[in-house]
Steps between C-alpha positions, in 0.01 A plus 500: 500500500785735581675439168177556305423810710168353611542518880282810546242371254465168683499671842203711383297196393232390746658184640846574357648195327197298603257757360249423227584651160229330294518225243833538318549839666180652363504774764850612395606734223685360201821655627458345845435158347806539277726595790367212713566257214859622478539477879381139482752428225780657705402292803632197310843672471532431127836510326326662202194723503344571159258793493311560176341846483468500879422874518275534195177527700631671815436850624801721576512412872490124445750530214746683725459238773549221246812664355644520852410134554670400175814694594511338845437151360779547246756498781438127559308385191556532128208711380405507133241767422315525169352848468381760254478757778860614534448641849493136609854432379698827513679384815595162355867407480451396139216576259456303178315689226312271264368591156319259268600206720871581495739661746555855382709640785599435857638706784394713793232768466766772470701303243194428288390864508836588347535216251158380383257733317202264550555479875555877521174557308310262730644670809410844365148388408452356849621827658812346653730751329442855379429551131759668280 
């Protein structure tokens, strides 16, 4: 719960960890369900955690919490994140840019901004860097 930044959320639930959250978490938001699913995956202490578009349906607050969770998990687990939303991966040690099913470029966010026009265009479009 600590790693997934869910301690306060669970503490606020009536009944805490034993509280009722409905069938398949029906009383939770999509972001809360997503973060709980990732917390459950981390509980198994995987050697590899594959997240495919994990932030695509999250609001800004849940996305920030999930990015922090991913960063913390990466200290003990190999984390592979597939994402169109670059804010999910800007802090990654290595980003692989794919185009038409092929590796186009790889590097850190800063390196790719300097060397890859497609990545730079995506980052500008997603407001991660100033235009011009």
